[in-house]
C-alpha distance (Angstrom), angle and dihedral (degrees) to the residues before:
residue distance angle dihedral
M1 . . .
E2 3.79 . .
T3 3.73 91.4 .
V4 3.85 89.5 56.1
K5 3.71 92.0 49.7
E6 3.87 91.0 50.3
F7 3.81 89.9 48.6
F8 3.76 94.2 54.0
K9 3.85 92.0 40.5
S10 3.82 90.0 54.7
I11 3.88 90.6 48.4
F12 3.87 88.5 50.7
D13 3.73 93.5 47.1
S14 3.81 91.9 49.6
Y15 3.78 91.6 48.0
S16 3.81 90.7 46.2
D17 3.86 90.1 52.1
R18 3.80 92.0 49.7
V19 3.86 93.5 47.0
N20 3.82 89.5 49.9
N21 3.75 91.1 52.6
P22 3.82 109.2 103.8
F23 3.76 96.1 -130.3
I24 3.80 96.8 44.9
G25 3.78 91.6 46.7
S26 3.74 92.8 48.9
L27 3.84 91.1 46.2
V28 3.79 91.8 51.7
I29 3.75 92.7 49.0
S30 3.81 96.5 45.9
Y31 3.83 90.2 45.2
V32 3.81 92.8 52.6
I33 3.80 91.9 47.0
Y34 3.84 94.8 45.4
N35 3.80 93.5 47.4
W36 3.81 98.9 35.2
E37 3.78 94.4 133.2
M38 3.76 90.7 61.4
F39 3.79 93.1 53.3
A40 3.75 91.1 44.6
I41 3.88 92.4 53.6
L42 3.86 91.9 43.5
I43 3.95 92.6 49.6
F44 3.84 107.2 31.1
A45 3.89 105.5 23.5
E46 3.78 116.6 103.1
W47 3.77 93.6 -145.2
P48 3.82 124.9 124.8
I49 3.75 110.1 -90.2
H50 3.92 93.6 -113.0
C51 3.83 87.8 54.7
K52 3.79 90.4 53.4
I53 3.82 92.0 47.8
E54 3.86 92.5 48.9
W55 3.83 91.5 47.4
I56 3.87 92.1 49.0
Q57 3.77 91.5 46.9
S58 3.75 94.4 49.9
R59 3.77 94.6 49.7
Y60 3.85 110.5 25.0
Y61 3.76 106.3 35.5
K62 3.81 90.3 93.5
M63 3.78 130.4 115.8
E64 3.81 93.7 -120.2
N65 3.73 91.3 62.8
F66 3.84 90.6 64.2
V67 3.84 100.5 28.7
I68 3.82 96.4 56.1
P69 3.80 96.3 51.4
I70 3.84 89.3 48.2
I71 3.86 90.6 52.5
V72 3.90 89.4 48.8
A73 3.78 91.4 49.7
L74 3.80 92.9 49.0
F75 3.84 89.9 46.9
Y76 3.82 89.9 52.2
I77 3.75 97.5 49.8
L78 3.88 100.4 32.1
I79 3.81 110.3 30.8
L80 3.85 106.8 20.1
P81 3.92 93.6 67.4
Y82 3.85 90.5 55.7
L83 3.84 90.2 45.5
N84 3.81 89.0 52.0
I85 3.85 90.4 50.4
I86 3.84 89.5 50.4
F87 3.74 90.4 47.4
D88 3.85 90.6 49.8
V89 3.74 92.4 49.8
I90 3.83 92.3 49.6
L91 3.83 90.3 47.8
S92 3.74 92.5 47.3
T93 3.79 93.2 49.5
S94 3.81 90.2 48.3
T95 3.68 91.8 48.8
K96 3.83 92.0 49.8
I97 3.77 91.6 49.9
T98 3.78 91.2 48.4
Q99 3.85 90.9 49.2
K100 3.87 89.7 50.2
K101 3.71 89.7 51.6
K102 3.79 91.2 50.0
D103 3.86 91.9 48.3
L104 3.74 92.0 47.4
L105 3.77 90.5 51.8
H106 3.74 91.7 46.4
T107 3.82 92.2 49.9
N108 3.86 92.1 48.1
K109 3.74 87.5 51.0
L110 3.72 93.1 51.3
L111 3.79 92.3 47.3
I112 3.79 90.4 50.7
Q113 3.85 91.4 51.1
E114 3.77 91.1 45.9
R115 3.84 91.4 51.2
D116 3.87 90.7 47.9
A117 3.81 91.2 48.9
H118 3.80 90.6 49.5
Q119 3.72 91.8 51.8
K120 3.80 92.1 46.4
R121 3.76 88.8 50.4
K122 3.87 92.7 51.8
I123 3.83 88.8 51.0
A124 3.78 92.7 47.4
D125 3.80 90.8 47.3
A126 3.84 91.2 49.5
E127 3.81 92.6 48.5
A128 3.82 93.6 45.6
G129 3.76 96.7 40.6
T130 3.84 97.6 94.0
S131 3.73 93.7 43.9
A132 3.78 93.8 47.2
T133 3.87 92.2 50.3
K134 3.76 90.0 51.6
D135 3.77 93.7 48.3
L136 3.84 88.3 47.9
N137 3.77 93.1 52.1
D138 3.84 91.0 47.0
R139 3.79 89.1 51.0
I140 3.80 91.9 49.3
N141 3.89 90.7 50.7
N142 3.79 90.9 49.1
L143 3.76 91.0 48.9
K144 3.78 90.9 50.3
D145 3.92 90.3 51.9
E146 3.79 88.8 49.8
I147 3.82 92.5 50.8
L148 3.86 90.9 50.5
A149 3.83 90.5 48.1
L150 3.80 90.9 49.0
N151 3.84 92.3 48.8
E152 3.71 91.4 50.9
R153 3.76 90.2 48.6
N154 3.73 92.3 49.1
K155 3.83 92.0 52.7
Q156 3.76 90.0 52.2
D157 3.75 90.5 48.5
I158 3.85 91.2 48.8
E159 3.79 90.5 50.6
R160 3.83 91.1 49.8
H161 3.77 90.9 46.8
K162 3.95 90.6 52.0
E163 3.79 89.9 48.2
S164 3.77 91.1 50.0
E165 3.79 93.3 48.1
K166 3.93 90.1 48.6
R167 3.91 88.3 49.5
S168 3.82 92.2 46.5
K169 3.90 92.4 50.3
E170 3.80 89.0 50.0
I171 3.88 90.9 49.6
E172 3.91 89.3 45.3
N173 3.79 90.5 52.6
D174 3.72 94.3 46.5
L175 3.84 91.5 48.7
S176 3.87 89.8 47.1
N177 3.72 91.7 52.0
A178 3.79 92.9 45.0
L179 3.85 89.3 50.4
K180 3.77 92.5 50.5
Q181 3.79 90.9 49.0
S182 3.86 89.7 49.2
Q183 3.75 92.9 48.2
I184 3.79 90.4 50.3
S185 3.73 92.1 47.8
R186 3.86 90.8 47.2
E187 3.77 91.5 50.3
E188 3.77 91.5 49.4
M189 3.88 91.2 47.2
L190 3.86 90.7 49.6
K191 3.72 91.4 47.0
Q192 3.80 91.5 49.2
F193 3.74 90.8 46.9
S194 3.76 93.6 48.1
N195 3.77 90.3 51.1
E196 3.80 92.7 48.1
K197 3.88 89.7 46.4
D198 3.83 93.0 50.6
L199 3.87 88.5 46.1
L200 3.83 90.3 50.9
K201 3.76 91.6 48.2
N202 3.75 94.0 50.1
N203 3.73 90.6 49.4
L204 3.86 91.3 50.6
I205 3.79 101.5 38.8
P206 3.86 116.5 78.1
K207 3.74 115.1 -114.9
S208 3.89 92.4 -114.0
Y209 3.76 91.9 55.3
A210 3.74 93.4 41.5
I211 3.77 90.9 56.9
I212 3.86 91.8 51.6
I213 3.90 89.4 49.1
Q214 3.82 92.2 49.6
N215 3.82 90.7 49.7
L216 3.84 92.4 53.4
T217 3.82 117.0 86.5
E218 3.80 122.2 -132.2
N219 3.81 88.9 -103.0
D220 3.87 90.5 52.2
K221 3.78 92.5 49.2
N222 3.89 92.9 48.3
S223 3.80 91.6 46.6
F224 3.84 92.3 47.7
I225 3.84 93.0 46.6
N226 3.78 89.5 49.7
F227 3.75 92.6 48.6
M228 3.83 93.5 50.1
E229 3.77 91.6 49.6
R230 3.81 91.1 52.1
F231 3.82 91.5 40.3
N232 3.88 91.5 54.1
K233 3.85 88.4 51.3
K234 3.83 89.0 56.2
D235 3.89 91.7 -111.3
T236 3.76 106.3 171.0
N237 3.75 90.7 -158.6
A238 3.81 93.8 51.6
V239 3.79 92.2 111.1
D240 3.85 88.2 69.9
S241 3.82 89.8 74.5
I242 3.96 90.3 63.2
R243 3.86 99.2 34.6
N244 3.90 91.2 124.0
Q245 3.87 94.6 39.4
I246 3.89 101.4 45.9
E247 3.80 95.1 105.0
K248 3.81 94.7 43.9
L249 3.87 91.1 48.9
I250 3.84 92.2 47.3
S251 3.81 89.4 50.2
Y252 3.82 89.0 58.0
N253 3.77 90.2 45.7
L254 3.74 92.1 -118.8
I255 3.75 92.7 127.7
I256 3.82 134.9 13.5
S257 3.83 135.0 -151.6
D258 3.78 122.3 -143.0
H259 3.78 126.8 -146.1
E260 3.84 89.4 -91.3
G261 3.88 91.3 55.4
N262 3.77 96.1 -108.4
I263 3.80 118.5 146.9
H264 3.86 120.9 -127.9
V265 3.71 129.0 -176.8
T266 3.79 117.4 -129.2
D267 3.76 127.3 -143.3
K268 3.76 88.5 -105.6
G269 3.70 90.0 54.1
K270 3.86 93.2 49.9
Q271 3.86 88.8 49.3
V272 3.86 92.5 49.3
F273 3.80 89.0 48.5
H274 3.90 88.2 52.8
Y275 3.75 91.8 51.9
L276 3.85 93.4 46.0
I277 3.75 93.0 56.7
M278 3.77 95.5 45.4
């Protein structure tokens, strides 16, 4: 069964290749068109089959019925392509010539329009020449007047600016002098206040405490004040503030150290602290 299918398939493929061939296809089409009556009688006539065959044999078994379709097929595949090329060349040349004529006409039209526009421009310039010159002169005169006005305004602005600078320098000098006077007055007041404060302290502080305070350096005083502030806040590390002044403060009986090494503040130390922060 497969062999039969393959046989018919090979016949069909072979026939398809032949029909697709340009010459075979052209030959078949030209033969059918040239002998159309034979195919019409064969397909549509209601004659007996033997009558159709006799009619076809008597009329179409001639050499010309085969030669003419062959000539037409050869003409179609061999000569017609070259004729098409010739026609394309002729049409292309004609199209180019026509396009050149159109371009030339368009160019001439543009040149004419340009020339007309140039002439109109000349005429317009000639007509507007006097008016334009007058307008230009008027504009120049207006600009000169504006420049003079601006120069005058600039001079006035410069004068005002100089006057403002002079006034600013005077105000600056006055302020500077006033500031110097105020600084001198402030320094004198602070000096006087400091003297009065020291005098007041010396009168209020007992002599024994005043001697201790005089023997303490500024660093000793600041360290002792810092220590007392932290000590009053129950800071266990307050002694770190007087690590370098412990022996000196003990010598003045401001603090004491017990047998366990703990530091305690004496009444004298509390009193000195009170006097220091006055």
